[in-house]
ROMI-44749 format. One record per atom (N, C-alpha, C, CB): x, y, z. Coordinates in Angstrom, 3 decimals. Glycine has a CB too. Layout:
N
xx->X yy->Y zz->Z;
...
***
This chain:
82
xx->245.646 yy->80.405 zz->-20.394;
xx->244.989 yy->79.671 zz->-21.457;
xx->245.403 yy->80.280 zz->-22.806;
xx->243.437 yy->79.698 zz->-21.276;
xx->245.732 yy->79.439 zz->-23.761;
xx->246.136 yy->79.891 zz->-25.090;
xx->244.946 yy->80.478 zz->-25.836;
xx->246.751 yy->78.734 zz->-25.893;
xx->245.239 yy->81.463 zz->-26.675;
xx->244.186 yy->82.068 zz->-27.476;
xx->243.702 yy->81.089 zz->-28.539;
xx->244.681 yy->83.367 zz->-28.127;
xx->242.446 yy->81.147 zz->-28.825;
xx->241.827 yy->80.326 zz->-29.869;
xx->242.263 yy->80.887 zz->-31.219;
xx->240.251 yy->80.309 zz->-29.738;
xx->242.861 yy->80.063 zz->-32.075;
xx->243.365 yy->80.505 zz->-33.375;
xx->242.274 yy->81.179 zz->-34.212;
xx->243.947 yy->79.318 zz->-34.140;
xx->241.078 yy->80.624 zz->-34.223;
xx->239.983 yy->81.233 zz->-34.982;
xx->239.683 yy->82.624 zz->-34.445;
xx->238.718 yy->80.352 zz->-34.922;
xx->239.750 yy->82.794 zz->-33.134;
xx->239.510 yy->84.111 zz->-32.534;
xx->240.543 yy->85.125 zz->-33.018;
xx->239.542 yy->84.017 zz->-30.996;
xx->241.809 yy->84.707 zz->-33.070;
xx->242.866 yy->85.601 zz->-33.548;
xx->242.597 yy->86.056 zz->-34.975;
xx->244.229 yy->84.909 zz->-33.467;
xx->242.161 yy->85.140 zz->-35.812;
xx->241.864 yy->85.484 zz->-37.205;
xx->240.689 yy->86.445 zz->-37.280;
xx->241.565 yy->84.219 zz->-38.024;
xx->239.646 yy->86.190 zz->-36.511;
xx->238.474 yy->87.070 zz->-36.528;
xx->238.837 yy->88.461 zz->-36.000;
xx->237.328 yy->86.461 zz->-35.687;
xx->239.647 yy->88.524 zz->-34.949;
xx->240.103 yy->89.825 zz->-34.440;
xx->240.832 yy->90.593 zz->-35.529;
xx->241.021 yy->89.643 zz->-33.213;
xx->241.676 yy->89.886 zz->-36.271;
xx->242.422 yy->90.519 zz->-37.361;
xx->241.475 yy->91.002 zz->-38.461;
xx->243.456 yy->89.538 zz->-37.946;
xx->240.499 yy->90.192 zz->-38.808;
xx->239.512 yy->90.586 zz->-39.828;
xx->238.802 yy->91.868 zz->-39.397;
xx->238.475 yy->89.448 zz->-40.067;
xx->238.361 yy->91.907 zz->-38.145;
xx->237.634 yy->93.076 zz->-37.639;
xx->238.533 yy->94.299 zz->-37.540;
xx->237.029 yy->92.773 zz->-36.275;
xx->239.770 yy->94.101 zz->-37.109;
xx->240.689 yy->95.217 zz->-36.910;
xx->241.116 yy->95.834 zz->-38.230;
xx->241.910 yy->94.761 zz->-36.136;
xx->241.461 yy->94.980 zz->-39.194;
xx->241.947 yy->95.469 zz->-40.481;
xx->240.847 yy->96.046 zz->-41.349;
xx->242.632 yy->94.363 zz->-41.220;
xx->239.639 yy->95.575 zz->-41.148;
xx->238.496 yy->95.985 zz->-41.974;
xx->238.822 yy->95.824 zz->-43.461;
xx->238.102 yy->97.451 zz->-41.668;
xx->239.448 yy->94.697 zz->-43.784;
xx->239.821 yy->94.387 zz->-45.164;
xx->238.592 yy->94.247 zz->-46.047;
xx->240.651 yy->93.106 zz->-45.218;
xx->238.804 yy->94.485 zz->-47.300;
xx->237.735 yy->94.297 zz->-48.283;
xx->237.753 yy->92.878 zz->-48.847;
xx->237.869 yy->95.319 zz->-49.423;
xx->238.721 yy->92.082 zz->-48.404;
xx->238.819 yy->90.700 zz->-48.885;
xx->237.548 yy->89.933 zz->-48.532;
xx->240.062 yy->89.994 zz->-48.282;
xx->237.268 yy->88.939 zz->-49.345;
xx->236.086 yy->88.103 zz->-49.098;
xx->236.441 yy->87.012 zz->-48.102;
xx->235.551 yy->87.481 zz->-50.420;
xx->235.853 yy->87.091 zz->-46.945;
xx->236.021 yy->86.077 zz->-45.905;
xx->234.713 yy->85.317 zz->-45.745;
xx->236.457 yy->86.720 zz->-44.555;
xx->234.828 yy->84.023 zz->-45.496;
xx->233.658 yy->83.219 zz->-45.157;
xx->234.037 yy->82.394 zz->-43.932;
xx->233.200 yy->82.299 zz->-46.368;
xx->233.195 yy->82.453 zz->-42.930;
xx->233.399 yy->81.690 zz->-41.700;
xx->232.347 yy->80.586 zz->-41.689;
xx->233.296 yy->82.609 zz->-40.408;
xx->232.797 yy->79.359 zz->-41.527;
xx->231.883 yy->78.228 zz->-41.480;
xx->231.751 yy->77.764 zz->-40.033;
xx->232.376 yy->77.070 zz->-42.396;
xx->230.512 yy->77.621 zz->-39.612;
xx->230.239 yy->77.138 zz->-38.259;
xx->229.450 yy->75.839 zz->-38.338;
xx->229.464 yy->78.199 zz->-37.432;
xx->229.528 yy->75.078 zz->-37.279;
xx->228.716 yy->73.865 zz->-37.173;
xx->227.377 yy->74.263 zz->-36.584;
xx->229.419 yy->72.766 zz->-36.297;
xx->226.313 yy->74.021 zz->-37.333;
xx->224.958 yy->74.316 zz->-36.876;
xx->224.395 yy->73.045 zz->-36.244;
xx->224.045 yy->74.822 zz->-38.059;
xx->224.270 yy->73.041 zz->-34.932;
xx->223.841 yy->71.820 zz->-34.238;
xx->222.375 yy->71.483 zz->-34.466;
xx->224.090 yy->71.957 zz->-32.762;
xx->221.594 yy->72.437 zz->-34.929;
xx->220.179 yy->72.172 zz->-35.205;
xx->220.024 yy->71.404 zz->-36.518;
xx->219.382 yy->73.495 zz->-35.262;
xx->220.719 yy->71.865 zz->-37.569;
xx->220.631 yy->71.197 zz->-38.865;
xx->221.688 yy->70.104 zz->-39.029;
xx->220.772 yy->72.214 zz->-39.980;
xx->222.656 yy->70.054 zz->-38.103;
xx->223.756 yy->69.088 zz->-38.144;
xx->224.585 yy->69.251 zz->-39.418;
xx->223.212 yy->67.653 zz->-38.049;
xx->224.737 yy->70.521 zz->-39.865;
xx->225.482 yy->70.830 zz->-41.083;
xx->226.324 yy->72.082 zz->-40.871;
xx->224.522 yy->71.018 zz->-42.281;
xx->227.244 yy->72.313 zz->-41.812;
xx->228.031 yy->73.549 zz->-41.794;
xx->227.167 yy->74.684 zz->-42.338;
xx->229.350 yy->73.398 zz->-42.632;
xx->227.365 yy->75.865 zz->-41.783;
xx->226.634 yy->77.057 zz->-42.219;
xx->227.646 yy->78.159 zz->-42.484;
xx->225.575 yy->77.509 zz->-41.150;
xx->227.509 yy->78.852 zz->-43.593;
xx->228.443 yy->79.914 zz->-43.968;
xx->227.991 yy->81.260 zz->-43.425;
xx->228.588 yy->79.986 zz->-45.487;
xx->228.973 yy->82.023 zz->-42.919;
xx->228.729 yy->83.382 zz->-42.436;
xx->229.675 yy->84.295 zz->-43.199;
xx->228.940 yy->83.502 zz->-40.868;
xx->229.133 yy->85.331 zz->-43.815;
xx->229.968 yy->86.245 zz->-44.602;
xx->230.604 yy->87.304 zz->-43.697;
xx->229.131 yy->86.924 zz->-45.714;
xx->231.629 yy->87.955 zz->-44.209;
xx->232.308 yy->89.043 zz->-43.480;
xx->231.315 yy->90.142 zz->-43.120;
xx->233.470 yy->89.631 zz->-44.325;
xx->230.384 yy->90.404 zz->-44.004;
xx->229.409 yy->91.464 zz->-43.783;
xx->228.496 yy->91.182 zz->-42.593;
xx->228.578 yy->91.659 zz->-45.025;
xx->228.295 yy->89.909 zz->-42.273;
xx->227.436 yy->89.540 zz->-41.144;
xx->228.169 yy->89.648 zz->-39.804;
xx->226.910 yy->88.120 zz->-41.330;
xx->229.488 yy->89.639 zz->-39.830;
xx->230.297 yy->89.630 zz->-38.617;
xx->230.293 yy->91.006 zz->-37.970;
xx->231.735 yy->89.189 zz->-38.925;
xx->229.796 yy->91.075 zz->-36.733;
xx->229.697 yy->92.351 zz->-36.027;
xx->230.798 yy->92.555 zz->-34.990;
xx->228.358 yy->92.452 zz->-35.357;
xx->231.244 yy->91.478 zz->-34.365;
xx->232.280 yy->91.617 zz->-33.352;
xx->232.410 yy->90.383 zz->-32.493;
xx->231.999 yy->92.804 zz->-32.485;
xx->233.267 yy->90.504 zz->-31.479;
xx->233.513 yy->89.429 zz->-30.536;
xx->233.168 yy->89.902 zz->-29.131;
xx->234.981 yy->88.953 zz->-30.610;
xx->232.637 yy->88.993 zz->-28.350;
xx->232.335 yy->89.293 zz->-26.959;
xx->232.600 yy->88.029 zz->-26.152;
xx->230.854 yy->89.790 zz->-26.781;
xx->233.678 yy->88.052 zz->-25.372;
xx->234.053 yy->86.863 zz->-24.624;
xx->234.386 yy->85.734 zz->-25.569;
xx->232.939 yy->86.447 zz->-23.671;
xx->233.768 yy->84.590 zz->-25.374;
xx->234.035 yy->83.438 zz->-26.241;
xx->232.948 yy->83.267 zz->-27.309;
xx->234.143 yy->82.159 zz->-25.398;
xx->232.336 yy->84.379 zz->-27.692;
xx->231.279 yy->84.367 zz->-28.706;
xx->231.578 yy->85.383 zz->-29.796;
xx->229.910 yy->84.659 zz->-28.071;
xx->231.102 yy->85.093 zz->-31.020;
xx->231.126 yy->86.109 zz->-32.069;
xx->229.686 yy->86.530 zz->-32.320;
xx->231.810 yy->85.574 zz->-33.387;
xx->229.526 yy->87.816 zz->-32.549;
xx->228.205 yy->88.361 zz->-32.825;
xx->228.036 yy->88.486 zz->-34.325;
xx->228.001 yy->89.731 zz->-32.127;
xx->226.905 yy->87.966 zz->-34.812;
xx->226.614 yy->88.064 zz->-36.241;
xx->225.215 yy->88.627 zz->-36.455;
xx->226.749 yy->86.687 zz->-36.922;
xx->225.047 yy->89.232 zz->-37.627;
xx->223.753 yy->89.785 zz->-38.011;
xx->223.050 yy->88.773 zz->-38.902;
xx->223.912 yy->91.161 zz->-38.736;
xx->221.819 yy->88.414 zz->-38.533;
xx->221.032 yy->87.482 zz->-39.337;
xx->219.679 yy->88.116 zz->-39.642;
xx->220.854 yy->86.115 zz->-38.602;
xx->218.886 yy->87.424 zz->-40.414;
xx->217.538 yy->87.923 zz->-40.719;
xx->216.665 yy->87.956 zz->-39.465;
xx->216.874 yy->87.047 zz->-41.798;
xx->217.061 yy->87.213 zz->-38.421;
xx->216.306 yy->87.170 zz->-37.167;
xx->216.867 yy->88.132 zz->-36.116;
xx->216.304 yy->85.753 zz->-36.613;
xx->217.867 yy->88.922 zz->-36.492;
xx->218.472 yy->89.867 zz->-35.560;
xx->219.921 yy->89.492 zz->-35.266;
xx->217.667 yy->89.923 zz->-34.259;
xx->220.441 yy->90.019 zz->-34.164;
xx->221.821 yy->89.747 zz->-33.768;
xx->221.868 yy->88.454 zz->-32.960;
xx->222.410 yy->90.930 zz->-32.948;
xx->222.795 yy->87.571 zz->-33.352;
xx->222.930 yy->86.261 zz->-32.735;
xx->224.367 yy->86.097 zz->-32.253;
xx->222.540 yy->85.128 zz->-33.729;
xx->224.538 yy->85.436 zz->-31.106;
xx->225.868 yy->85.123 zz->-30.604;
xx->226.161 yy->83.649 zz->-30.849;
xx->225.989 yy->85.466 zz->-29.098;
xx->227.301 yy->83.386 zz->-31.478;
xx->227.718 yy->82.022 zz->-31.806;
xx->228.986 yy->81.703 zz->-31.012;
xx->227.961 yy->81.855 zz->-33.352;
xx->229.018 yy->80.591 zz->-30.279;
xx->230.237 yy->80.219 zz->-29.549;
xx->231.395 yy->79.975 zz->-30.526;
xx->229.988 yy->78.954 zz->-28.683;
xx->232.573 yy->80.460 zz->-30.177;
xx->233.741 yy->80.307 zz->-31.044;
xx->234.085 yy->78.843 zz->-31.307;
xx->234.934 yy->81.007 zz->-30.429;
xx->233.771 yy->77.957 zz->-30.374;
xx->234.111 yy->76.549 zz->-30.590;
xx->233.302 yy->75.915 zz->-31.725;
xx->233.891 yy->75.766 zz->-29.310;
xx->232.290 yy->76.603 zz->-32.218;
xx->231.498 yy->76.086 zz->-33.339;
xx->232.128 yy->76.412 zz->-34.704;
xx->230.084 yy->76.656 zz->-33.276;
xx->233.171 yy->77.249 zz->-34.714;
xx->233.835 yy->77.583 zz->-35.971;
xx->234.615 yy->76.361 zz->-36.444;
xx->234.778 yy->78.821 zz->-35.804;
xx->234.344 yy->75.947 zz->-37.679;
xx->235.041 yy->74.771 zz->-38.203;
xx->236.014 yy->75.131 zz->-39.332;
xx->234.028 yy->73.747 zz->-38.704;
xx->235.793 yy->76.269 zz->-39.992;
xx->236.701 yy->76.663 zz->-41.081;
xx->236.545 yy->78.152 zz->-41.361;
xx->236.420 yy->75.835 zz->-42.371;
xx->237.650 yy->78.784 zz->-41.775;
xx->237.616 yy->80.177 zz->-42.220;
xx->238.342 yy->80.233 zz->-43.556;
xx->238.274 yy->81.152 zz->-41.161;
xx->237.714 yy->80.884 zz->-44.526;
xx->238.315 yy->81.042 zz->-45.850;
xx->238.491 yy->82.520 zz->-46.170;
xx->237.451 yy->80.357 zz->-46.931;
xx->239.584 yy->82.814 zz->-46.865;
xx->239.847 yy->84.175 zz->-47.362;
xx->240.047 yy->84.055 zz->-48.862;
xx->241.113 yy->84.841 zz->-46.655;
xx->239.190 yy->84.724 zz->-49.618;
xx->239.257 yy->84.677 zz->-51.077;
xx->239.247 yy->83.235 zz->-51.588;
xx->240.513 yy->85.402 zz->-51.573;
xx->238.523 yy->82.347 zz->-50.912;
xx->238.391 yy->80.970 zz->-51.345;
xx->239.471 yy->80.021 zz->-50.837;
xx->238.380 yy->80.933 zz->-52.806;
xx->240.484 yy->80.560 zz->-50.145;
xx->241.566 yy->79.727 zz->-49.608;
xx->241.325 yy->79.475 zz->-48.128;
xx->242.951 yy->80.397 zz->-49.827;
xx->241.503 yy->78.246 zz->-47.688;
xx->241.304 yy->77.909 zz->-46.276;
xx->242.474 yy->78.462 zz->-45.457;
xx->241.173 yy->76.361 zz->-46.083;
xx->242.160 yy->79.339 zz->-44.485;
xx->243.205 yy->79.891 zz->-43.616;
xx->243.099 yy->79.349 zz->-42.194;
xx->243.126 yy->81.417 zz->-43.595;
xx->242.002 yy->78.674 zz->-41.902;
xx->241.830 yy->78.001 zz->-40.604;
xx->240.902 yy->76.824 zz->-40.819;
xx->241.259 yy->78.979 zz->-39.504;
xx->241.265 yy->75.701 zz->-40.235;
xx->240.384 yy->74.555 zz->-40.237;
xx->240.550 yy->73.833 zz->-38.905;
xx->240.684 yy->73.610 zz->-41.440;
xx->239.435 yy->73.597 zz->-38.252;
xx->239.455 yy->72.941 zz->-36.947;
xx->239.860 yy->71.481 zz->-37.106;
xx->238.077 yy->73.047 zz->-36.259;
xx->240.803 yy->71.088 zz->-36.306;
xx->241.204 yy->69.673 zz->-36.319;
xx->240.220 yy->68.897 zz->-35.476;
xx->242.664 yy->69.478 zz->-35.790;
xx->239.681 yy->67.860 zz->-36.058;
xx->238.731 yy->67.021 zz->-35.339;
xx->239.480 yy->65.851 zz->-34.719;
xx->237.599 yy->66.520 zz->-36.279;
xx->239.037 yy->65.460 zz->-33.535;
xx->239.708 yy->64.376 zz->-32.809;
xx->239.578 yy->63.045 zz->-33.495;
xx->239.164 yy->64.266 zz->-31.423;
***
């Protein structure tokens, strides 16, 4: 199975520990809207999930919910919709 492009980018973000401003946008199925996650909230990857820190504690988000990743305001990943 091919690696998920968003996963590769997140692995790179975590590995490099860059100071660049990254924003990961996910589809929130409860609000039916995009939700922004900052680099500071990103804790790691586990299987097909990314772990993030929220006000409610640590949450696991499925990688397939990632719709866009931006670095310094530039889109570096965008999910193609069918």
